[in-house]
N, C-alpha and C positions, 0 to 999 in steps of 0.2 A: 386378485382384483378383477372386478367385473369388467369385461371388455366394453369398449365404447359402442353404442348403438345409435343408429340414425333415427331421430324422432320424427314422426309423421307431422304433416301440417296441422291435422286436427288436434293432435296432442299438444303441439306447440301453442296453438291458440288457447287451448284449455288451460295450459300451465300459466300463460300470461294473464288470463282472466282470474285464475285462482290467486295468482300473485298479487294482482290489483286488489282483490278482495281482502287478502291478508294485510296489505298496506293500509287499507281503510280501517281495519278493525284492530290491528296489532302494531305496536311500536317496532322500529327498525330492528332492534336487537332480537326480537322474537323470530325474525327471518332466519336467524342462525339455526333454529330448530326445524325449519322447512328444508326443502330439497336444495342442494347446491345449485341446481339449474335455475330455480326461482330466485335465489340470492344473486346469481350472476346477471340475470335480467334486470333486477332492481338496480344494481350498481351501474349497468349500462344506461338505464333511464336517467339516473342521477347525473351521470357524466354528460349525457346529451344536454340536459337542462343547464348544467354549469357552463358548457361550451356556448350555448345560445346566449346566456347572460354575458359571458366574456366578450363574445363577438359584438354584442350590442354596446357594451361599455367602450370597447376600442373604437367602434364606429363613431360614437358620440364624441370621443376625445379627438379623433382625427378631424371631424367636422368643426369642432370648436377651435382647434389649432389653425385650421385653414382660415376661418373667419378672423382670428386674431392676427394672423400673418398678413392677410389682405388689409386689415385696418392699419397695421403698423406701416406697411409699405405706402399706403395712401397718405398717412399722416407724415411720413418722412418726406414725401414729395411735396405736399401742399401745406404742411404745418397745421396750426390749430384753427385756421379760418374755415368757414363752411365751404363745402364743395361748390355749391351754387354760386357763391360770391367769387370764388376763384375763377370758375368758368366764365362768368360775366365779365370780369376784369380782363382776362386773356382775350376774349372775343372782341372787346372794345379796342384793345391794343392792336389786334390783328387788322381790324378795319382801318385804323389810323395809319399803321405802317404800310399797308397796301396802297394807301393814298399818297403818302409822301415819298416813299423810297423809289429809286429809279427802276426802270423796266427790267434791268438785269438781276435785281435782287429778288429772291424767292422767299416768301413767307408761308410757313406751313404750321398747322396745328399738330401738337405732339401729346402723347399720353392722354388720349381721349379728351383733348381740349384743356388740359391743365397746364400746358406749356406751349411755347412757340419756338420754332427754329427758323432763323433768318440766315440765308446763304448769300454771300457776296462772291463775285468772281474776283479772284486774286489778281488776274491780269488787268482788271479795271481799277482795283483798289490800290495797287502798289506799282511803282516803277519796276521794270524788269530786273530780276536778280537783286532786289533791294527790299528793305523793310520801310522805305520812305513812302508815305501815303500820298497819292496823287492829290494835287490841289483841287481838282474837279470832284474828287471823291470825299473830300472833307465836308463839303456841303451836305452830302447824304448822311454822313456820320453825325454831323451836328443836329440834323433833324431827327435822326434816330435817338440821339442822346436826350433830346427834348421830350420825346415820348417816354423814354425810360424814366426820366425825372418826374413825369406826370403820374407814374405808377410805381411808387417806391417799394411796394410790397412784392418785389420780385427778386430772384437771384439770377445772375448772369454768368454764363460760361462761354468764354471765347476760345475757339479751337481752330487752328490753321492747318491746312493740308496742302500737299503738292503732288505732282506726278513723279514718275520714276526717272526722269531725264537727269543725268548727272550723278554724282556720288551721293549715296544715301546719307552719309554723315553731314555733308554740306546741306542737303535738303532738310534734314532734321533741325539743324541750327537755324536755317533760314525761316522755317515755319515757327520756331520758338520766338525769334526776333520779331516776326510779323505779328504774331499774336500779342506780344508785349507792346508793340506800337499801337495797335487798336485799343488795348487796355489803357495805355497812357493817354491817348487822345480822348477817350471817353471820360477819363478822370479830369482832364482839362475842361471838359464840358460840364463839370460839377456832378457827374455820376459817382456815387460813393464807392470807394475802393473796397469797402467791406461787403458790398453786394456782388463783387466781380471776382472771377478767377480766370486764368488763361493757360493754354497749353499748346505746344506744337506737336503734331503727329507725324510729320515728315511724309514718307511715301506709303505708310503702313495701313491706311484706311481708305483705299480708293472706293469711289462709287461707280466707276465705269472702267472700261478696259484702257490700258495704257498703250495699246497697239495701234490706236488711231489718234489723229490730231484732235478730233472732237472729244474723244474720251479723255485725253490728257487735259484738255481745257476744263472739263467738268471736275476733274480731280484737283485742279488748282483752285482752291476755294477757302473762304473763311466762314465758319459756321458759328452763329451766336445763339445759344440756347437761353431762353427767358422762361423761368419757372415761377409760377405763382406760389406764394407762401402765406 
């Protein structure tokens, strides 16, 4: 068998040019009659072209999948209404709530304006170690319910949290009872129960450190998420 020889650059270019000429003038099977080196170059060229096409197809599919995923996520959040109408409705609610709610309540835009988060201080909303709503806080919740009823195309999630003082199981139960109390009171104010859900998170989702009194006060809170649909 003839030993392998290193082909010079000039010869390599000449072989490629010859091969391209053969490809233009002869069908692929005719390359079998040409040199093995020319056939190998042709196969490599075909492989490169197939690879380029495959990469292009995969890229298009990934792009389309990302667009579909984003559309599905947005549709899950805001339903079938137009995005602009959702944003306008949420913005109006935010203005009204900032006007009527007490200074301790925090109203924040969420999900790029498609939802609101209203945070109440549990220490002001409930009597200590109880799920009984303060009489002075009921007025704020009644005003809050009025705004919710003016905008029925929203879903409401009530979530109660506390600090890490005391036993975790006691705190978990307390937050569940407090969330249910807010839910029940809003139902009494004619907010539809089908629009609302509630949960107690206990000590497990702090927003500040529990090592200071100020941090623990921030962790004792009720968050109400209002999502446009």
